[in-house]
mmCIF file of the C-alpha atoms, coordinates in Angstrom:
data_MODEL
# 
_entry.id   MODEL 
# 
loop_
_atom_site.group_PDB 
_atom_site.id 
_atom_site.type_symbol 
_atom_site.label_atom_id 
_atom_site.label_alt_id 
_atom_site.label_comp_id 
_atom_site.label_asym_id 
_atom_site.label_entity_id 
_atom_site.label_seq_id 
_atom_site.pdbx_PDB_ins_code 
_atom_site.Cartn_x 
_atom_site.Cartn_y 
_atom_site.Cartn_z 
_atom_site.occupancy 
_atom_site.B_iso_or_equiv 
_atom_site.pdbx_formal_charge 
_atom_site.auth_seq_id 
_atom_site.auth_comp_id 
_atom_site.auth_asym_id 
_atom_site.auth_atom_id 
_atom_site.pdbx_PDB_model_num 
ATOM 1   C CA . MET A 1 1   ? 6.428   2.624   -34.872 1.00 0.00 ? 1   MET A CA 1 
ATOM 2   C CA . SER A 1 2   ? 8.204   2.796   -31.530 1.00 0.00 ? 2   SER A CA 1 
ATOM 3   C CA . ASN A 1 3   ? 8.774   5.857   -29.397 1.00 0.00 ? 3   ASN A CA 1 
ATOM 4   C CA . GLY A 1 4   ? 11.661  4.184   -27.564 1.00 0.00 ? 4   GLY A CA 1 
ATOM 5   C CA . LYS A 1 5   ? 9.600   3.381   -24.469 1.00 0.00 ? 5   LYS A CA 1 
ATOM 6   C CA . SER A 1 6   ? 9.258   -0.141  -23.173 1.00 0.00 ? 6   SER A CA 1 
ATOM 7   C CA . LYS A 1 7   ? 5.896   -1.731  -22.382 1.00 0.00 ? 7   LYS A CA 1 
ATOM 8   C CA . GLU A 1 8   ? 6.769   -1.338  -18.697 1.00 0.00 ? 8   GLU A CA 1 
ATOM 9   C CA . ASP A 1 9   ? 7.222   2.441   -19.112 1.00 0.00 ? 9   ASP A CA 1 
ATOM 10  C CA . LYS A 1 10  ? 3.879   2.776   -20.894 1.00 0.00 ? 10  LYS A CA 1 
ATOM 11  C CA . ARG A 1 11  ? 2.046   0.691   -18.287 1.00 0.00 ? 11  ARG A CA 1 
ATOM 12  C CA . ASP A 1 12  ? 3.368   2.877   -15.464 1.00 0.00 ? 12  ASP A CA 1 
ATOM 13  C CA . LYS A 1 13  ? 1.958   5.992   -17.130 1.00 0.00 ? 13  LYS A CA 1 
ATOM 14  C CA . LEU A 1 14  ? -1.368  4.387   -18.077 1.00 0.00 ? 14  LEU A CA 1 
ATOM 15  C CA . SER A 1 15  ? -2.174  2.932   -14.675 1.00 0.00 ? 15  SER A CA 1 
ATOM 16  C CA . HIS A 1 16  ? -5.884  2.501   -13.970 1.00 0.00 ? 16  HIS A CA 1 
ATOM 17  C CA . PRO A 1 17  ? -7.476  4.537   -11.181 1.00 0.00 ? 17  PRO A CA 1 
ATOM 18  C CA . ILE A 1 18  ? -8.753  2.956   -7.986  1.00 0.00 ? 18  ILE A CA 1 
ATOM 19  C CA . GLN A 1 19  ? -12.546 2.935   -7.710  1.00 0.00 ? 19  GLN A CA 1 
ATOM 20  C CA . PRO A 1 20  ? -14.137 4.590   -4.670  1.00 0.00 ? 20  PRO A CA 1 
ATOM 21  C CA . VAL A 1 21  ? -15.411 2.216   -1.981  1.00 0.00 ? 21  VAL A CA 1 
ATOM 22  C CA . ALA A 1 22  ? -18.608 2.172   0.081   1.00 0.00 ? 22  ALA A CA 1 
ATOM 23  C CA . LEU A 1 23  ? -20.616 -0.134  2.303   1.00 0.00 ? 23  LEU A CA 1 
ATOM 24  C CA . ASP A 1 24  ? -23.537 -1.846  0.569   1.00 0.00 ? 24  ASP A CA 1 
ATOM 25  C CA . LYS A 1 25  ? -26.955 -2.427  2.174   1.00 0.00 ? 25  LYS A CA 1 
ATOM 26  C CA . HIS A 1 26  ? -25.586 -5.585  3.864   1.00 0.00 ? 26  HIS A CA 1 
ATOM 27  C CA . GLY A 1 27  ? -22.598 -3.766  5.364   1.00 0.00 ? 27  GLY A CA 1 
ATOM 28  C CA . THR A 1 28  ? -20.090 -5.252  2.898   1.00 0.00 ? 28  THR A CA 1 
ATOM 29  C CA . LEU A 1 29  ? -17.329 -2.929  1.757   1.00 0.00 ? 29  LEU A CA 1 
ATOM 30  C CA . ARG A 1 30  ? -17.371 -2.855  -2.052  1.00 0.00 ? 30  ARG A CA 1 
ATOM 31  C CA . PHE A 1 31  ? -15.790 -0.972  -4.889  1.00 0.00 ? 31  PHE A CA 1 
ATOM 32  C CA . LYS A 1 32  ? -18.255 1.388   -6.546  1.00 0.00 ? 32  LYS A CA 1 
ATOM 33  C CA . GLU A 1 33  ? -19.658 -0.475  -9.509  1.00 0.00 ? 33  GLU A CA 1 
ATOM 34  C CA . ASN A 1 34  ? -20.014 0.982   -12.984 1.00 0.00 ? 34  ASN A CA 1 
ATOM 35  C CA . ALA A 1 35  ? -23.614 0.437   -14.155 1.00 0.00 ? 35  ALA A CA 1 
ATOM 36  C CA . ILE A 1 36  ? -22.621 0.336   -17.839 1.00 0.00 ? 36  ILE A CA 1 
ATOM 37  C CA . VAL A 1 37  ? -19.959 -2.319  -17.273 1.00 0.00 ? 37  VAL A CA 1 
ATOM 38  C CA . ASN A 1 38  ? -22.432 -4.428  -15.269 1.00 0.00 ? 38  ASN A CA 1 
ATOM 39  C CA . TYR A 1 39  ? -25.095 -4.012  -17.959 1.00 0.00 ? 39  TYR A CA 1 
ATOM 40  C CA . ILE A 1 40  ? -22.686 -5.206  -20.657 1.00 0.00 ? 40  ILE A CA 1 
ATOM 41  C CA . LEU A 1 41  ? -21.602 -8.143  -18.502 1.00 0.00 ? 41  LEU A CA 1 
ATOM 42  C CA . ASP A 1 42  ? -25.208 -9.113  -17.700 1.00 0.00 ? 42  ASP A CA 1 
ATOM 43  C CA . ASN A 1 43  ? -26.537 -8.653  -21.250 1.00 0.00 ? 43  ASN A CA 1 
ATOM 44  C CA . GLY A 1 44  ? -23.579 -9.175  -23.538 1.00 0.00 ? 44  GLY A CA 1 
ATOM 45  C CA . GLY A 1 45  ? -23.418 -12.968 -23.581 1.00 0.00 ? 45  GLY A CA 1 
ATOM 46  C CA . ILE A 1 46  ? -19.925 -13.076 -22.071 1.00 0.00 ? 46  ILE A CA 1 
ATOM 47  C CA . ASP A 1 47  ? -19.312 -14.399 -18.579 1.00 0.00 ? 47  ASP A CA 1 
ATOM 48  C CA . LEU A 1 48  ? -16.445 -13.917 -16.133 1.00 0.00 ? 48  LEU A CA 1 
ATOM 49  C CA . ASN A 1 49  ? -14.872 -17.273 -17.031 1.00 0.00 ? 49  ASN A CA 1 
ATOM 50  C CA . HIS A 1 50  ? -14.703 -16.280 -20.701 1.00 0.00 ? 50  HIS A CA 1 
ATOM 51  C CA . ILE A 1 51  ? -13.121 -12.964 -19.787 1.00 0.00 ? 51  ILE A CA 1 
ATOM 52  C CA . ALA A 1 52  ? -10.569 -14.730 -17.555 1.00 0.00 ? 52  ALA A CA 1 
ATOM 53  C CA . MET A 1 53  ? -9.436  -16.857 -20.518 1.00 0.00 ? 53  MET A CA 1 
ATOM 54  C CA . GLN A 1 54  ? -8.655  -13.915 -22.813 1.00 0.00 ? 54  GLN A CA 1 
ATOM 55  C CA . GLY A 1 55  ? -5.149  -13.132 -21.564 1.00 0.00 ? 55  GLY A CA 1 
ATOM 56  C CA . PHE A 1 56  ? -5.856  -9.600  -20.375 1.00 0.00 ? 56  PHE A CA 1 
ATOM 57  C CA . SER A 1 57  ? -3.262  -7.978  -18.120 1.00 0.00 ? 57  SER A CA 1 
ATOM 58  C CA . GLU A 1 58  ? -3.462  -8.290  -14.336 1.00 0.00 ? 58  GLU A CA 1 
ATOM 59  C CA . GLU A 1 59  ? -3.989  -4.529  -14.178 1.00 0.00 ? 59  GLU A CA 1 
ATOM 60  C CA . ASP A 1 60  ? -7.022  -4.805  -16.490 1.00 0.00 ? 60  ASP A CA 1 
ATOM 61  C CA . HIS A 1 61  ? -8.451  -7.668  -14.413 1.00 0.00 ? 61  HIS A CA 1 
ATOM 62  C CA . GLN A 1 62  ? -7.989  -5.619  -11.227 1.00 0.00 ? 62  GLN A CA 1 
ATOM 63  C CA . GLN A 1 63  ? -9.790  -2.652  -12.741 1.00 0.00 ? 63  GLN A CA 1 
ATOM 64  C CA . PHE A 1 64  ? -12.585 -4.850  -14.080 1.00 0.00 ? 64  PHE A CA 1 
ATOM 65  C CA . ALA A 1 65  ? -13.132 -6.437  -10.655 1.00 0.00 ? 65  ALA A CA 1 
ATOM 66  C CA . GLN A 1 66  ? -13.472 -2.955  -9.190  1.00 0.00 ? 66  GLN A CA 1 
ATOM 67  C CA . LEU A 1 67  ? -15.836 -1.789  -11.942 1.00 0.00 ? 67  LEU A CA 1 
ATOM 68  C CA . ILE A 1 68  ? -18.237 -4.703  -11.371 1.00 0.00 ? 68  ILE A CA 1 
ATOM 69  C CA . GLY A 1 69  ? -18.472 -3.828  -7.676  1.00 0.00 ? 69  GLY A CA 1 
ATOM 70  C CA . TYR A 1 70  ? -16.351 -6.611  -6.220  1.00 0.00 ? 70  TYR A CA 1 
ATOM 71  C CA . SER A 1 71  ? -16.208 -6.712  -2.430  1.00 0.00 ? 71  SER A CA 1 
ATOM 72  C CA . VAL A 1 72  ? -12.902 -5.410  -1.115  1.00 0.00 ? 72  VAL A CA 1 
ATOM 73  C CA . SER A 1 73  ? -12.337 -8.551  0.960   1.00 0.00 ? 73  SER A CA 1 
ATOM 74  C CA . GLY A 1 74  ? -13.058 -10.748 -2.075  1.00 0.00 ? 74  GLY A CA 1 
ATOM 75  C CA . PHE A 1 75  ? -10.748 -8.602  -4.191  1.00 0.00 ? 75  PHE A CA 1 
ATOM 76  C CA . GLY A 1 76  ? -7.917  -9.351  -1.765  1.00 0.00 ? 76  GLY A CA 1 
ATOM 77  C CA . ASP A 1 77  ? -8.359  -13.077 -2.449  1.00 0.00 ? 77  ASP A CA 1 
ATOM 78  C CA . LEU A 1 78  ? -8.025  -12.755 -6.232  1.00 0.00 ? 78  LEU A CA 1 
ATOM 79  C CA . SER A 1 79  ? -4.756  -14.129 -7.634  1.00 0.00 ? 79  SER A CA 1 
ATOM 80  C CA . TYR A 1 80  ? -4.172  -10.957 -9.652  1.00 0.00 ? 80  TYR A CA 1 
ATOM 81  C CA . ALA A 1 81  ? -5.103  -8.499  -6.878  1.00 0.00 ? 81  ALA A CA 1 
ATOM 82  C CA . SER A 1 82  ? -2.543  -5.897  -5.893  1.00 0.00 ? 82  SER A CA 1 
ATOM 83  C CA . ASP A 1 83  ? -1.733  -5.648  -2.192  1.00 0.00 ? 83  ASP A CA 1 
ATOM 84  C CA . GLU A 1 84  ? -1.390  -1.881  -2.636  1.00 0.00 ? 84  GLU A CA 1 
ATOM 85  C CA . ILE A 1 85  ? -4.886  -1.480  -4.094  1.00 0.00 ? 85  ILE A CA 1 
ATOM 86  C CA . TYR A 1 86  ? -6.369  -3.763  -1.449  1.00 0.00 ? 86  TYR A CA 1 
ATOM 87  C CA . ALA A 1 87  ? -4.729  -1.836  1.419   1.00 0.00 ? 87  ALA A CA 1 
ATOM 88  C CA . THR A 1 88  ? -5.558  1.507   -0.169  1.00 0.00 ? 88  THR A CA 1 
ATOM 89  C CA . ALA A 1 89  ? -9.242  0.584   -0.542  1.00 0.00 ? 89  ALA A CA 1 
ATOM 90  C CA . TYR A 1 90  ? -9.481  -0.212  3.173   1.00 0.00 ? 90  TYR A CA 1 
ATOM 91  C CA . ALA A 1 91  ? -7.553  2.946   4.078   1.00 0.00 ? 91  ALA A CA 1 
ATOM 92  C CA . MET A 1 92  ? -9.923  5.019   1.924   1.00 0.00 ? 92  MET A CA 1 
ATOM 93  C CA . HIS A 1 93  ? -12.887 3.589   3.835   1.00 0.00 ? 93  HIS A CA 1 
ATOM 94  C CA . GLU A 1 94  ? -11.280 4.015   7.251   1.00 0.00 ? 94  GLU A CA 1 
ATOM 95  C CA . SER A 1 95  ? -10.394 7.642   6.575   1.00 0.00 ? 95  SER A CA 1 
ATOM 96  C CA . GLY A 1 96  ? -14.108 8.419   6.311   1.00 0.00 ? 96  GLY A CA 1 
ATOM 97  C CA . GLU A 1 97  ? -13.305 11.289  3.986   1.00 0.00 ? 97  GLU A CA 1 
ATOM 98  C CA . ASP A 1 98  ? -13.696 11.853  0.270   1.00 0.00 ? 98  ASP A CA 1 
ATOM 99  C CA . VAL A 1 99  ? -10.039 11.223  -0.539  1.00 0.00 ? 99  VAL A CA 1 
ATOM 100 C CA . ASP A 1 100 ? -8.366  10.971  -3.924  1.00 0.00 ? 100 ASP A CA 1 
ATOM 101 C CA . PRO A 1 101 ? -7.360  7.298   -4.228  1.00 0.00 ? 101 PRO A CA 1 
ATOM 102 C CA . LYS A 1 102 ? -3.932  8.259   -5.590  1.00 0.00 ? 102 LYS A CA 1 
ATOM 103 C CA . ASP A 1 103 ? -3.256  10.419  -2.530  1.00 0.00 ? 103 ASP A CA 1 
ATOM 104 C CA . MET A 1 104 ? -4.354  7.547   -0.302  1.00 0.00 ? 104 MET A CA 1 
ATOM 105 C CA . LEU A 1 105 ? -2.105  5.124   -2.205  1.00 0.00 ? 105 LEU A CA 1 
ATOM 106 C CA . ILE A 1 106 ? 0.849   7.488   -1.811  1.00 0.00 ? 106 ILE A CA 1 
ATOM 107 C CA . ALA A 1 107 ? 0.158   7.784   1.931   1.00 0.00 ? 107 ALA A CA 1 
ATOM 108 C CA . GLN A 1 108 ? -0.142  3.990   2.197   1.00 0.00 ? 108 GLN A CA 1 
ATOM 109 C CA . LEU A 1 109 ? 3.172   3.430   0.403   1.00 0.00 ? 109 LEU A CA 1 
ATOM 110 C CA . ARG A 1 110 ? 4.908   6.075   2.506   1.00 0.00 ? 110 ARG A CA 1 
ATOM 111 C CA . ALA A 1 111 ? 3.690   4.356   5.692   1.00 0.00 ? 111 ALA A CA 1 
ATOM 112 C CA . GLN A 1 112 ? 4.946   1.030   4.352   1.00 0.00 ? 112 GLN A CA 1 
ATOM 113 C CA . LEU A 1 113 ? 8.326   2.592   3.580   1.00 0.00 ? 113 LEU A CA 1 
ATOM 114 C CA . ARG A 1 114 ? 8.562   4.092   7.088   1.00 0.00 ? 114 ARG A CA 1 
ATOM 115 C CA . SER A 1 115 ? 7.789   0.692   8.569   1.00 0.00 ? 115 SER A CA 1 
ATOM 116 C CA . MET A 1 116 ? 10.436  -0.970  6.419   1.00 0.00 ? 116 MET A CA 1 
ATOM 117 C CA . LYS A 1 117 ? 13.018  1.622   7.469   1.00 0.00 ? 117 LYS A CA 1 
ATOM 118 C CA . VAL A 1 118 ? 12.373  0.845   11.131  1.00 0.00 ? 118 VAL A CA 1 
ATOM 119 C CA . LEU A 1 119 ? 12.631  -2.891  10.529  1.00 0.00 ? 119 LEU A CA 1 
ATOM 120 C CA . MET A 1 120 ? 15.830  -2.554  8.477   1.00 0.00 ? 120 MET A CA 1 
ATOM 121 C CA . ARG A 1 121 ? 17.630  -0.047  10.705  1.00 0.00 ? 121 ARG A CA 1 
ATOM 122 C CA . GLN A 1 122 ? 19.473  -2.605  12.860  1.00 0.00 ? 122 GLN A CA 1 
ATOM 123 C CA . GLY A 1 123 ? 20.454  -4.795  9.901   1.00 0.00 ? 123 GLY A CA 1 
ATOM 124 C CA . VAL A 1 124 ? 21.794  -1.870  7.878   1.00 0.00 ? 124 VAL A CA 1 
ATOM 125 C CA . SER A 1 125 ? 23.662  -0.658  10.953  1.00 0.00 ? 125 SER A CA 1 
ATOM 126 C CA . GLU A 1 126 ? 25.362  -4.042  11.381  1.00 0.00 ? 126 GLU A CA 1 
ATOM 127 C CA . LEU A 1 127 ? 26.004  -4.451  7.652   1.00 0.00 ? 127 LEU A CA 1 
ATOM 128 C CA . TYR A 1 128 ? 27.866  -1.148  7.348   1.00 0.00 ? 128 TYR A CA 1 
ATOM 129 C CA . GLY A 1 129 ? 29.284  -1.012  10.874  1.00 0.00 ? 129 GLY A CA 1 
ATOM 130 C CA . ILE A 1 130 ? 27.462  2.220   11.694  1.00 0.00 ? 130 ILE A CA 1 
ATOM 131 C CA . HIS A 1 131 ? 25.664  2.859   14.968  1.00 0.00 ? 131 HIS A CA 1 
ATOM 132 C CA . PRO A 1 132 ? 21.881  3.071   14.330  1.00 0.00 ? 132 PRO A CA 1 
ATOM 133 C CA . ASP A 1 133 ? 21.803  6.603   15.766  1.00 0.00 ? 133 ASP A CA 1 
ATOM 134 C CA . ASP A 1 134 ? 24.342  7.686   13.137  1.00 0.00 ? 134 ASP A CA 1 
ATOM 135 C CA . LEU A 1 135 ? 22.215  6.619   10.176  1.00 0.00 ? 135 LEU A CA 1 
ATOM 136 C CA . VAL A 1 136 ? 21.019  9.671   8.291   1.00 0.00 ? 136 VAL A CA 1 
ATOM 137 C CA . GLU A 1 137 ? 17.300  10.412  8.313   1.00 0.00 ? 137 GLU A CA 1 
ATOM 138 C CA . LEU A 1 138 ? 16.372  12.507  5.273   1.00 0.00 ? 138 LEU A CA 1 
ATOM 139 C CA . THR A 1 139 ? 13.425  14.862  5.206   1.00 0.00 ? 139 THR A CA 1 
ATOM 140 C CA . GLU A 1 140 ? 10.648  14.138  2.697   1.00 0.00 ? 140 GLU A CA 1 
ATOM 141 C CA . LYS A 1 141 ? 11.929  16.997  0.512   1.00 0.00 ? 141 LYS A CA 1 
ATOM 142 C CA . GLU A 1 142 ? 15.484  15.592  0.535   1.00 0.00 ? 142 GLU A CA 1 
ATOM 143 C CA . GLN A 1 143 ? 14.140  12.148  -0.409  1.00 0.00 ? 143 GLN A CA 1 
ATOM 144 C CA . GLU A 1 144 ? 12.153  13.600  -3.320  1.00 0.00 ? 144 GLU A CA 1 
ATOM 145 C CA . ASP A 1 145 ? 15.199  15.570  -4.497  1.00 0.00 ? 145 ASP A CA 1 
ATOM 146 C CA . ARG A 1 146 ? 17.318  12.396  -4.498  1.00 0.00 ? 146 ARG A CA 1 
ATOM 147 C CA . LEU A 1 147 ? 14.648  10.486  -6.406  1.00 0.00 ? 147 LEU A CA 1 
ATOM 148 C CA . CYS A 1 148 ? 14.625  13.188  -9.076  1.00 0.00 ? 148 CYS A CA 1 
ATOM 149 C CA . LEU A 1 149 ? 18.334  12.589  -9.649  1.00 0.00 ? 149 LEU A CA 1 
ATOM 150 C CA . LEU A 1 150 ? 17.828  8.884   -10.447 1.00 0.00 ? 150 LEU A CA 1 
# 
């Protein structure tokens, strides 16, 4: 039975959380491991290669890597790793605060958007024949209001 939502819509709403990060005893930045997941992996007779062959989604693989305590730098090298999660994990560590990973991800994406705006300003100006100083800069509230209309 379908509720009219696509798989893409469902995946957006069921997104996995980002695990907290911390330095281990060797000074390596790692995602906080889940002891139960590691116990099952170590004692369940299934190895990482077997898991990789099962056709799980990239999102599930990303979450699993975090749950087994993958190093953040190693996570960034995984073929299925999200640049956003990788950057957010480092930003969470650098902030030195107990920050909600979703808030950190939002801040990271906003910074990326600001950077893109700066880089695109001249090109957009030339494309539309508008002086860069005449391009409209919306407040955060105005941007959110426009997004709600989409």
